C-alpha positions as CSV (number, residue, x, y, z in Angstrom):
1,X,32.9,152.5,90.1
2,X,32.9,154.2,86.7
3,X,33.7,152.3,83.5
4,X,36.9,154.3,83.2
5,X,38.1,153.4,86.7
6,X,37.3,149.7,86.1
7,X,39.4,149.7,82.9
8,X,42.3,151.5,84.7
9,X,42.2,148.9,87.6
10,X,42.2,146.0,85.1
11,X,45.1,147.5,83.2
12,X,47.2,147.8,86.4
13,X,46.4,144.2,87.3
14,X,47.5,143.0,83.8
15,X,50.7,145.1,84.0
16,X,51.5,143.5,87.4
17,X,50.8,140.0,86.2
18,X,52.9,140.7,83.1
19,X,55.8,142.1,85.1
20,X,55.7,139.1,87.5
21,X,55.6,136.7,84.6
22,X,58.5,138.5,82.9
23,X,60.5,138.4,86.1
24,X,59.8,134.7,86.6
25,X,60.7,134.0,83.0
26,X,64.0,135.9,83.2
27,X,64.9,134.2,86.5
28,X,64.4,130.8,84.9
29,X,66.5,131.7,81.9
30,X,69.2,133.2,84.0
31,X,69.3,130.1,86.3
32,X,69.6,127.8,83.3
33,X,72.4,129.9,81.9
34,X,74.3,129.8,85.2
35,X,73.9,126.0,85.3
36,X,75.7,125.8,82.0
37,X,78.6,128.0,83.0
38,X,81.8,126.2,84.0
39,X,82.4,126.0,87.8
40,X,85.1,128.2,89.2
41,X,86.5,125.0,90.7
42,X,87.3,123.8,87.2
43,X,89.1,126.9,86.1
44,X,92.7,127.8,85.8
45,X,94.0,130.0,88.5
46,X,96.1,133.1,88.0
47,X,99.8,132.1,88.3
48,X,99.0,128.4,88.5
49,X,101.8,127.6,86.0
50,X,104.4,129.2,88.3
51,X,105.0,126.1,90.4
52,X,108.0,127.7,92.2
53,X,106.8,131.3,92.1
54,X,109.5,133.6,90.7
55,X,111.9,130.6,91.1
56,X,110.2,128.9,88.2
57,X,111.8,128.0,84.8
58,X,110.1,126.7,81.7
59,X,111.9,123.7,80.1
60,X,110.4,120.4,79.1
61,X,113.6,118.8,77.9
62,X,115.9,116.3,79.6
63,X,117.6,119.3,81.3
64,X,114.4,120.5,82.9
65,X,115.6,119.8,86.5
66,X,119.1,121.3,86.2
67,X,118.5,125.1,86.1
68,X,119.5,127.7,88.6
69,X,116.7,129.9,90.0
70,X,116.4,133.1,87.9
71,X,117.7,136.4,89.0
72,X,120.8,135.4,91.0
73,X,124.0,137.5,90.9
74,X,127.0,136.7,88.7
75,X,128.9,135.6,91.9
76,X,126.1,133.3,93.0
77,X,125.8,131.9,89.5
78,X,129.5,131.0,89.7
79,X,128.9,129.2,93.0
80,X,126.1,127.3,91.3
81,X,128.4,126.2,88.4
82,X,131.1,125.0,90.7
83,X,128.6,123.2,93.0
84,X,127.2,121.6,89.9
85,X,130.7,120.4,88.9
86,X,131.3,118.7,92.3
87,X,127.8,117.3,92.3
88,X,128.0,115.9,88.7
89,X,131.6,114.6,88.3
90,X,133.0,111.4,89.8
91,X,135.2,111.4,92.9
92,X,138.3,109.3,92.8
93,X,140.4,107.1,95.2
94,X,143.0,108.8,97.4
95,X,145.7,109.7,97.0
96,X,145.3,111.5,93.7
97,X,146.5,114.5,91.8
98,X,142.9,115.6,91.4
99,X,143.0,118.1,94.1
100,X,139.8,118.5,96.2
101,X,138.1,115.5,94.6
102,X,139.7,112.4,96.1
103,X,138.9,110.2,99.0
104,X,135.9,108.2,97.8
105,X,135.1,105.1,99.8
106,X,136.3,102.8,101.1
107,X,132.7,101.6,100.9
108,X,130.2,103.3,98.6
109,X,127.1,103.2,96.5
110,X,128.2,105.5,93.7
111,X,131.1,107.7,92.7
112,X,129.1,111.0,92.3
113,X,125.9,112.6,93.5
114,X,124.6,112.5,89.9
115,X,125.1,108.7,90.0
116,X,121.9,108.5,92.0
117,X,120.3,111.8,90.9
118,X,121.0,111.6,87.2
119,X,120.3,115.1,85.7
120,X,119.1,116.1,89.2
121,X,116.2,113.7,88.8
122,X,114.6,110.5,90.1
123,X,116.2,107.1,90.6
124,X,114.8,103.7,89.7
125,X,115.1,100.1,90.9
126,X,117.6,98.0,89.1
127,X,116.4,96.3,85.9
128,X,117.1,92.9,84.5
129,X,119.2,91.7,87.4
130,X,121.6,94.6,87.3
131,X,123.1,96.0,90.5
132,X,121.3,98.9,92.1
133,X,122.7,102.3,91.0
134,X,120.1,105.0,91.9
135,X,118.4,102.9,94.6
136,X,119.7,102.2,98.1
137,X,118.8,99.9,101.0
138,X,118.5,101.3,104.5
139,X,119.4,98.9,107.3
140,X,118.8,98.8,111.1
141,X,117.9,96.6,114.0
142,X,115.3,97.1,116.7
143,X,115.9,100.0,119.0
144,X,117.2,103.6,118.5
145,X,120.6,105.3,118.6
146,X,121.5,108.0,121.1
147,X,119.6,110.6,119.2
148,X,116.4,108.6,118.7
149,X,117.2,107.6,115.1
150,X,117.5,104.1,113.6
151,X,120.0,101.8,115.3
152,X,122.5,100.6,112.7
153,X,123.2,97.0,112.0
154,X,126.3,96.0,114.0
155,X,128.2,94.7,110.9
156,X,126.6,96.8,108.1
157,X,125.6,100.1,109.6
158,X,122.5,101.9,108.4
159,X,123.0,101.5,104.6
160,X,124.1,98.6,102.4
161,X,127.1,99.5,100.3
162,X,127.3,97.4,97.1
163,X,130.6,98.9,95.9
164,X,134.1,99.5,97.3
165,X,137.5,100.7,96.3
166,X,140.2,98.3,95.2
167,X,141.4,96.0,98.0
168,X,138.2,96.4,100.0
169,X,135.2,94.0,100.1
170,X,131.9,95.6,99.2
171,X,129.1,94.9,101.7
172,X,126.8,93.1,99.3
173,X,123.8,93.8,97.1
174,X,120.2,92.7,96.5
175,X,118.0,91.5,93.7
176,X,114.3,92.1,93.3
177,X,111.6,89.8,92.0
178,X,108.0,91.0,91.5
179,X,104.8,89.2,92.5
180,X,101.8,90.1,90.3
181,X,98.7,91.4,92.1
182,X,95.5,91.5,90.1
183,X,92.7,93.9,90.7
184,X,89.9,95.7,88.9
185,X,88.2,99.1,88.8
186,X,84.6,99.5,89.7
187,X,83.7,99.7,86.0
188,X,85.2,96.2,85.5
189,X,88.5,97.1,83.8
190,X,91.3,95.0,85.2
191,X,94.8,96.0,86.2
192,X,97.9,94.3,87.6
193,X,100.2,95.7,90.2
194,X,103.6,94.3,91.1
195,X,104.8,93.7,94.7
196,X,108.6,93.7,95.2
197,X,110.4,90.9,97.1
198,X,114.0,91.5,98.0
199,X,116.8,89.0,98.3
200,X,120.2,89.9,99.7
201,X,123.2,88.4,98.0
202,X,127.0,88.5,98.0
203,X,127.2,89.5,101.6
204,X,130.8,89.8,102.7
205,X,130.5,90.7,106.4
206,X,128.3,88.0,107.7
207,X,124.6,87.2,107.7
208,X,122.2,90.1,108.2
209,X,120.2,88.0,110.7
210,X,116.4,87.4,110.9
211,X,115.7,90.6,112.8
212,X,117.2,93.1,110.4
213,X,115.0,95.9,109.3
214,X,115.3,97.1,105.7
215,X,113.9,99.9,103.6
216,X,114.5,100.2,99.9
217,X,114.5,103.8,98.6
218,X,115.0,105.3,95.2
219,X,116.7,108.7,94.8
220,X,114.3,111.6,94.7
221,X,114.3,114.5,92.2
222,X,115.9,117.6,93.5
223,X,114.3,120.8,92.1
224,X,112.6,123.0,94.7
225,X,114.4,121.8,97.8
226,X,115.4,125.3,98.8
227,X,111.8,126.5,98.5
228,X,110.6,123.8,100.8
229,X,113.3,124.7,103.3
230,X,112.1,128.3,103.0
231,X,108.6,127.4,104.2
232,X,108.1,128.5,107.8
233,X,107.8,125.7,110.3
234,X,104.5,127.1,111.5
235,X,103.0,126.7,108.1
236,X,104.0,123.0,108.0
237,X,102.7,122.4,111.5
238,X,99.4,124.0,110.6
239,X,98.6,121.1,108.3
240,X,99.2,118.5,111.1
241,X,96.2,116.7,112.6
242,X,97.8,113.9,114.5
243,X,94.6,112.9,116.3
244,X,92.4,113.4,113.3
245,X,90.3,116.0,115.2
246,X,88.3,116.9,112.0
247,X,87.4,113.2,111.5
248,X,88.3,113.1,107.9
249,X,90.5,110.0,108.2
250,X,93.7,111.9,107.5
251,X,96.1,112.6,110.4
252,X,99.4,113.9,109.1
253,X,102.1,114.5,111.8
254,X,105.6,115.9,111.8
255,X,108.8,114.0,112.3
256,X,111.4,115.4,114.6
257,X,114.9,114.4,113.8
258,X,118.5,115.0,115.0
259,X,120.2,118.1,113.7
260,X,123.9,117.6,113.9
261,X,124.8,121.2,113.7
262,X,122.3,122.4,116.3
263,X,122.8,119.4,118.5
264,X,119.1,118.9,119.1
265,X,116.0,117.4,117.6
266,X,114.1,119.6,115.1
267,X,111.4,119.3,112.5
268,X,112.3,116.9,109.7
269,X,111.5,118.0,106.1
270,X,113.6,115.9,103.6
271,X,113.9,112.3,102.7
272,X,111.2,109.6,102.2
273,X,110.4,109.7,105.9
274,X,111.2,113.3,106.6
275,X,114.3,112.0,108.4
276,X,116.6,115.0,107.5
277,X,116.2,118.5,109.0
278,X,117.7,120.6,106.2
279,X,119.5,120.5,102.9
280,X,123.0,120.9,104.4
281,X,122.7,117.7,106.5
282,X,120.9,115.9,103.7
283,X,123.9,116.6,101.4
284,X,126.5,115.8,104.1
285,X,124.7,112.5,104.8
286,X,124.7,111.6,101.1
287,X,128.4,112.3,100.8
288,X,129.1,110.1,103.8
289,X,126.6,107.2,103.2
290,X,126.6,107.1,99.5
291,X,130.2,107.9,98.6
292,X,132.3,107.6,101.7
293,X,133.3,111.3,101.6
294,X,133.8,112.9,105.0
295,X,132.8,116.5,105.7
296,X,133.1,118.9,108.7
297,X,129.5,117.8,109.6
298,X,130.2,114.1,109.4
299,X,134.0,113.8,109.8
300,X,134.2,110.1,110.5
301,X,134.3,107.4,107.8
302,X,131.0,105.5,107.5
303,X,132.3,102.1,108.7
304,X,131.0,99.5,111.1
305,X,133.3,98.4,113.9
306,X,134.6,95.4,112.1
307,X,135.2,97.4,108.9
308,X,136.9,100.2,110.9
309,X,139.5,97.6,112.2
310,X,140.3,96.6,108.6
311,X,140.1,99.9,106.7
312,X,140.7,102.8,109.1
313,X,144.3,103.3,108.1
314,X,143.7,103.4,104.3
315,X,144.8,106.6,102.6
316,X,142.1,109.3,102.6
317,X,141.5,112.6,100.8
318,X,142.1,114.8,103.8
319,X,140.4,115.8,107.0
320,X,137.7,116.4,105.9
321,X,137.7,115.0,102.4
322,X,135.4,117.7,101.0
323,X,136.5,121.2,102.3
324,X,133.9,123.5,103.6
325,X,134.2,126.0,100.7
326,X,133.4,123.3,98.2
327,X,130.8,121.6,100.4
328,X,129.0,125.0,100.7
329,X,128.9,125.3,96.9
330,X,127.3,121.9,96.5
331,X,124.8,122.8,99.2
332,X,124.1,126.1,97.3
333,X,123.7,124.2,94.1
334,X,121.2,121.8,95.6
335,X,119.3,124.6,97.3
336,X,118.9,126.8,94.2
337,X,117.8,124.2,91.6
338,X,114.6,125.8,90.2
339,X,111.2,124.2,89.7
340,X,110.0,123.5,86.2
341,X,106.7,125.3,85.3
342,X,103.4,123.6,84.5
343,X,102.4,122.5,81.1
344,X,98.9,122.5,79.6
345,X,97.5,123.9,82.9
346,X,94.5,125.5,81.1
347,X,93.6,122.4,79.0
348,X,90.0,121.2,79.7
349,X,91.1,117.7,80.5
350,X,93.8,118.8,82.9
351,X,91.4,121.2,84.7
352,X,88.9,118.3,85.0
353,X,91.7,116.2,86.5
354,X,92.5,118.9,89.0
355,X,88.9,119.0,90.1
356,X,88.9,115.2,90.5
357,X,92.1,115.4,92.5
358,X,90.5,117.7,94.9
359,X,87.2,115.8,95.1
360,X,89.1,112.5,95.8
361,X,90.8,114.3,98.8
362,X,94.3,113.9,97.3
363,X,94.9,117.6,98.0
364,X,94.4,116.9,101.8
365,X,98.0,115.6,101.9
366,X,99.3,116.9,98.6
367,X,98.7,120.6,99.6
368,X,98.5,122.5,96.3
369,X,99.7,125.9,97.4
370,X,101.7,127.6,100.2
371,X,104.0,130.5,100.7
372,X,107.6,130.7,101.7
373,X,108.9,132.9,104.5
374,X,112.0,135.0,104.9
375,X,114.9,132.8,103.8
376,X,118.2,134.4,104.6
377,X,120.5,131.8,102.9
378,X,119.0,132.6,99.5
379,X,116.9,135.8,99.5
380,X,115.5,135.0,96.1
381,X,113.5,132.2,97.7
382,X,111.8,134.4,100.2
383,X,108.0,135.3,100.1
384,X,107.2,133.1,97.1
385,X,103.8,131.6,96.4
386,X,104.7,128.0,95.5
387,X,102.7,124.9,94.4
388,X,104.6,121.9,95.6
389,X,101.7,119.5,96.3
390,X,103.0,118.3,99.7
391,X,102.5,119.0,103.4
392,X,106.0,117.6,104.3
393,X,104.2,115.5,107.0
394,X,104.1,111.8,107.8
395,X,101.1,109.7,106.8
396,X,100.2,106.1,107.4
397,X,100.1,104.7,103.9
398,X,98.9,101.2,104.8
399,X,100.5,97.8,105.0
400,X,100.9,97.5,101.3
401,X,103.6,100.2,101.2
402,X,105.0,99.6,104.7
403,X,108.7,98.9,105.1
404,X,108.3,98.1,108.8
405,X,111.4,100.2,109.7
406,X,111.0,103.1,112.1
407,X,113.0,106.3,111.4
408,X,112.9,108.7,114.3
409,X,109.2,109.3,115.0
410,X,108.1,107.7,111.7
411,X,106.8,104.2,112.1
412,X,107.0,101.4,109.7
413,X,103.8,102.4,107.9
414,X,104.5,106.1,107.6
415,X,106.0,108.1,104.7
416,X,106.4,111.8,104.1
417,X,104.1,113.2,101.4
418,X,106.4,113.6,98.5
419,X,106.2,116.9,96.5
420,X,104.5,116.4,93.1
421,X,105.9,119.4,91.3
422,X,108.0,118.4,88.3
423,X,106.8,114.8,88.5
424,X,105.3,115.0,85.0
425,X,108.7,115.6,83.6
426,X,110.5,112.5,85.1
427,X,109.8,110.7,81.8
428,X,111.6,113.4,79.8
429,X,114.5,113.8,82.2
430,X,115.1,110.2,83.5
431,X,113.4,108.2,80.7
432,X,111.2,106.2,83.1
433,X,108.0,106.5,85.1
434,X,108.8,104.4,88.2
435,X,107.2,106.0,91.2
436,X,106.8,105.5,95.0
437,X,109.6,105.1,97.4
438,X,110.8,101.8,95.9
439,X,109.8,102.4,92.3
440,X,107.3,99.6,92.3
441,X,104.7,101.7,90.5
442,X,105.3,101.7,86.7
443,X,103.1,104.7,86.1
444,X,100.8,107.2,87.8
445,X,97.8,104.9,87.8
446,X,99.7,102.2,89.7
447,X,101.1,104.7,92.2
448,X,97.6,105.8,93.1
449,X,96.3,102.2,93.4
450,X,99.0,101.4,95.9
451,X,97.8,104.1,98.3
452,X,96.3,102.7,101.5
453,X,95.9,103.7,105.1
454,X,95.0,107.4,105.3
455,X,94.9,107.6,101.5
456,X,92.7,104.5,101.0
457,X,89.6,106.7,100.5
458,X,91.3,108.6,97.7
459,X,92.4,105.3,96.1
460,X,88.8,104.0,96.3
461,X,87.5,107.3,94.8
462,X,89.9,106.8,91.9
463,X,88.8,103.2,91.4
464,X,85.2,104.4,91.3
465,X,85.8,107.0,88.5
466,X,84.9,106.4,84.9
467,X,87.8,105.5,82.6
468,X,87.7,109.0,81.1
469,X,87.9,110.6,84.5
470,X,90.8,108.4,85.5
471,X,92.6,109.5,82.4
472,X,91.9,113.2,83.2
473,X,93.4,112.8,86.7
474,X,96.5,111.3,85.2
475,X,96.7,114.1,82.7
476,X,96.6,116.6,85.6
477,X,99.5,114.8,87.3
478,X,101.4,114.8,84.0
479,X,101.0,118.6,83.9
480,X,102.7,119.1,87.2
């Protein structure tokens, strides 16, 4: 080989080695750069702030829960306004010159819907020995009624009424004491939870008996109910895994409850145990059980047999006491309350909290995103991408949160996954941060720590987080 050929061969070899070295160097640099880029899991999503899709409003004030969905007609807005009036204002004793608003009682919890759902928001347990206002006590005994629901107490029915009209004895009330429960996070920081103990007092219709089943429940916030009713049943059932076939420890299942209008059992969506099938029956049940107002759906006074003997002939506000036209407007109002939009959804700490929420498997039950179907009652709620953070299914939450009271298919340990949208604004609207079905949790952290059963793995993951990560997860919840 000539000297020239040798030089050319060496040059090609050096060029090859140089190119290989350059490629390797660039690969290392590129890989390092990618490692430093933020994960897409920790990034804000397009439209993430629109919790209710196009039915979202942006308001952080005490009125955040009380807006109509945008874009309705003038006529529908008028329906909303009238419905709001009959939801907000007090009902009165019959007979009265106040046409269309009399007939409250004879037994009741409150004089208006807003008495429990103040500013369409969340109730709380009574404080400092006061009587319960936005919290009620469900009652039953062992067995089921003819529709498979809870069997009412023979003297008190299915709900304790602490108030009554003049000349009528209220059923009674209860007081709460709290037992402290001490615990600590994995990093050593201590915390203290409070366990409620209930005592029934001032009972006027006999002893409740040792076998009574009770369930305390605070009023839930109302925005977004129409959107949840607009989700197709098939979507909800797609989240169910009753036999835990994927072995992730989470086995949500549907409740099937009595639909008074359809005269059959259907999927339950609303209430702490998904024990109501739709908004219309939820509203009618509240008129009947909470205020003693009859409707065409529930035309009989909510009285036990002994109470019926004493009070059946008292004056009433008509048959029914709320006419269908007004009742429909209250249902429309409740259906079309819009969802408040997210705040600070692009903040670094909030995005970190969202990632931790997913990693802790909280999102397995609190489903972040779903889509509504065709919803004929209110077309504006159709085909919306919503972020309610619920699956509307029953989950075993462990013995710590159990009420021991079955409700249709829900057993004493099971609760429906509550929607989380708007939960960060409860403090602004209702001036408190009492969470869970009975308000025992005084903040988000305590609510998480009470999670057991299917959610115990998420609770343990939270306890294992660093203090800064726990704070980030709470910041995420506050942004909802």
